[in-house]
C-alpha positions in Angstrom: -90.1 115.5 234.1 -88.0 116.7 237.0 -84.9 114.5 235.1 -85.5 116.2 231.7 -85.6 119.4 233.3 -82.4 118.8 235.3 -80.8 117.6 231.7 -81.9 120.5 229.9 -80.5 122.6 232.6 -77.2 120.7 232.4 -77.2 121.4 228.6 -77.5 125.1 228.9 -75.0 125.4 231.4 -72.1 123.5 229.8 -73.3 124.6 226.2 -70.7 127.9 226.1 -68.1 124.8 227.0 -68.7 123.4 223.7 -67.1 126.1 221.9 -63.3 126.1 222.1 -61.8 127.0 225.4 -58.5 128.4 224.1 -56.2 129.6 226.7 -55.6 133.2 227.1 -52.0 133.3 226.1 -53.2 131.4 222.8 -55.9 133.6 222.2 -53.3 136.9 222.9 -50.7 135.5 220.7 -53.4 135.2 218.0 -54.7 138.9 218.6 -50.9 139.8 218.6 -50.6 138.4 215.0 -54.0 140.1 214.0 -52.7 143.5 215.4 -49.1 143.3 213.9 -50.0 142.3 210.4 -52.5 145.0 210.0 -55.8 142.8 210.7 -58.1 145.0 209.7 -57.2 145.1 206.1 -56.6 141.3 205.7 -58.7 140.1 202.7 -60.5 138.0 205.2 -60.4 139.3 209.0 -61.4 138.2 212.2 -64.1 139.1 214.4 -62.3 139.2 217.7 -65.7 139.1 219.7 -66.5 135.6 217.9 -65.4 132.2 219.5 -61.9 131.7 218.0 -62.6 128.4 215.9 -64.8 130.8 213.9 -61.8 132.6 213.0 -60.6 132.3 209.3 -57.4 130.1 209.0 -57.4 129.0 212.4 -58.2 125.3 213.5 -58.6 124.5 216.9 -58.6 121.0 218.4 -58.8 119.9 222.3 -59.2 123.8 223.2 -56.1 124.4 221.7 -54.7 125.9 218.2 -53.2 123.7 215.7 -53.1 125.2 212.5 -53.1 128.7 211.1 -53.4 129.1 207.4 -53.6 132.6 206.4 -51.9 132.3 202.8 -52.9 135.0 200.2 -54.7 136.9 203.0 -53.2 140.4 202.5 -50.9 140.1 205.9 -48.8 143.3 206.1 -46.4 143.7 208.9 -44.0 141.4 211.1 -44.6 138.3 212.8 -44.8 138.8 216.9 -42.7 137.1 219.1 -45.6 135.7 221.2 -46.5 133.3 218.4 -44.2 131.1 220.5 -47.2 131.0 222.9 -48.9 128.6 220.5 -47.5 125.6 222.1 -49.4 122.8 220.1 -49.5 124.6 216.5 -48.3 121.9 213.8 -49.4 124.0 211.0 -47.9 127.6 210.0 -48.7 129.0 206.7 -48.5 132.7 205.9 -47.3 132.5 202.6 -47.8 134.9 199.8 -48.6 138.0 202.0 -46.6 141.3 202.5 -44.7 140.3 205.7 -41.6 141.8 206.7 -38.9 141.9 209.8 -37.1 138.6 210.7 -38.3 135.3 211.6 -39.0 135.3 215.3 -36.8 132.9 217.2 -39.8 132.3 219.5 -41.1 129.9 216.8 -38.5 127.2 217.4 -39.9 126.7 220.9 -43.1 125.3 219.2 -42.0 121.5 219.2 -45.4 120.3 217.7 -44.5 122.2 214.3 -44.9 119.9 211.5 -44.8 122.9 208.8 -43.8 126.1 208.4 -44.4 128.1 205.3 -43.5 131.5 205.0 -42.8 131.6 201.3 -43.5 134.9 199.0 -43.0 137.5 201.8 -40.4 140.3 202.6 -38.9 138.6 205.5 -35.3 139.1 206.1 -32.8 138.3 208.5 -31.3 134.7 209.2 -32.9 131.6 209.7 -33.1 131.3 213.7 -30.2 129.5 214.5 -32.5 127.2 217.0 -34.1 125.8 214.0 -33.1 122.2 215.1 -35.4 122.1 218.0 -38.2 121.4 215.7 -37.8 117.9 215.8 -40.8 117.0 214.3 -40.7 119.5 211.3 -41.3 117.7 208.1 -41.6 121.0 206.1 -39.7 124.4 205.7 -40.7 126.5 202.8 -39.1 130.0 202.8 -38.4 130.8 199.2 -38.8 134.1 197.7 -37.6 136.3 200.5 -34.6 138.2 201.9 -33.4 136.0 204.1 -29.7 136.0 204.7 -26.6 134.1 206.2 -25.6 130.8 206.4 -27.8 127.8 207.2 -27.8 127.2 211.1 -26.1 123.9 211.9 -29.1 122.9 213.7 -30.9 122.7 210.5 -29.0 119.3 210.1 -30.6 118.0 212.9 -34.3 118.3 211.4 -33.9 114.2 210.8 -38.1 114.2 210.0 -37.5 117.0 207.4 -39.1 116.4 203.8 -39.2 119.7 202.2 -36.5 122.0 202.5 -37.7 125.1 199.6 -35.5 128.0 200.4 -34.7 129.2 196.8 -34.7 133.0 195.8 -33.3 134.5 199.0 -29.9 135.9 200.3 -28.5 132.8 201.8 -25.0 132.1 201.4 -21.9 129.8 203.1 -22.1 126.0 202.2 -24.4 122.7 202.6 -22.7 120.9 205.3 -22.0 117.1 205.0 -24.2 116.7 208.1 -27.0 116.9 205.1 -26.2 113.3 205.5 -28.5 113.4 208.6 -31.4 114.3 206.6 -32.7 110.8 205.4 -36.5 111.7 204.9 -36.0 114.5 202.4 -37.7 114.6 199.3 -36.9 118.3 198.1 -34.0 120.2 198.6 -34.5 123.4 196.6 -32.1 126.4 196.9 -31.7 128.2 193.6 -31.1 131.8 193.1 -29.1 132.6 196.3 -25.2 132.6 196.8 -24.2 129.2 198.4 -20.5 128.3 197.9 -18.2 125.9 198.2 -18.3 121.9 197.3 -21.6 120.2 196.8 -21.0 117.4 199.5 -20.5 113.8 198.4 -22.7 112.7 201.4 -25.8 114.5 199.4 -25.7 111.2 197.3 -27.0 108.9 200.5 -30.5 110.5 200.4 -32.2 108.1 199.0 -35.8 109.7 199.1 -35.0 112.7 197.3 -37.1 113.7 194.2 -36.2 117.2 193.6 -32.7 118.7 193.8 -32.3 122.2 192.4 -29.4 124.3 193.2 -29.0 126.3 190.2 -27.7 130.2 190.0 -25.5 130.1 193.0 -21.6 129.9 193.6 -21.0 126.3 194.2 -17.4 125.0 192.8 -15.4 122.0 192.5 -16.5 119.0 191.3 -20.0 117.6 190.9 -20.2 114.7 192.8 -20.6 111.6 191.1 -22.9 110.2 194.3 -25.7 112.0 192.8 -26.3 109.1 190.3 -27.0 106.7 193.6 -30.1 109.0 193.8 -32.3 106.6 192.0 -35.9 108.5 193.1 -34.8 111.8 191.8 -36.8 113.1 189.3 -35.8 116.9 189.2 -31.9 118.0 189.1 -31.3 121.5 188.2 -27.4 122.3 188.7 -26.8 125.2 185.9 -25.2 128.6 186.8 -22.4 127.7 189.0 -18.9 127.4 189.4 -18.2 123.7 188.6 -15.0 122.5 187.0 -16.6 119.2 186.0 -19.6 118.0 183.8 -22.3 115.8 185.0 -21.3 112.2 184.2 -23.9 110.4 181.5 -26.1 108.5 184.2 -27.0 112.0 185.8 -26.9 113.8 183.3 -30.1 112.0 181.9 -32.1 113.2 184.9 -31.5 117.0 184.3 -34.5 119.0 183.3 -34.0 120.7 179.9 -33.0 124.2 180.0 
């Protein structure tokens, strides 16, 4: 009987520990996000007095935050720099909200990130120059914002990247031949920007590419014939640019109807 009482006492003692004991720095980062995006007005808000793993859109594994999914939740405001304190975060989805301001450079210190989805907001400024630090990143989805500037050179270091969706922004400059490094890329969508220069022939080495949409930009020169080597390509849209050549017949067969 005594042993049973001791066991019961032990279980009662550790019961609070069964809830996720997220560090203070991670908890404060989440609270900063809540306050900086007008959390009280979210569609589904957080009770800051409850345990963190009960908060809507937050996934906690092994006492650390691994996922934030607050898509379509009426976030209004900015992404705080303290988000960089979520050192085990793998997925950040704040898409389809009303976020403004810039993408904080601190986000690129989260080496565990696999997916960043900030689409359909009002973000401005440039893509952080240190984006290449995110060596595990597979998805970078930033379409429908007001992001400007050139693609940072370090973006071509993301050799695990599978989806780069940056359409409908104010991006400019050219696509570097270093895109050859993105061997795992399946989607490259950059339509409705102000990209210019030639499409690098190295794009024809991306054998996993299924979607290439570069329409409504200022690209010029020849359309690289190497595109016809992309045997997995399902979607190719290049219209409304300043090319001086037509697509060769092999490549033209993959164009979607306009």
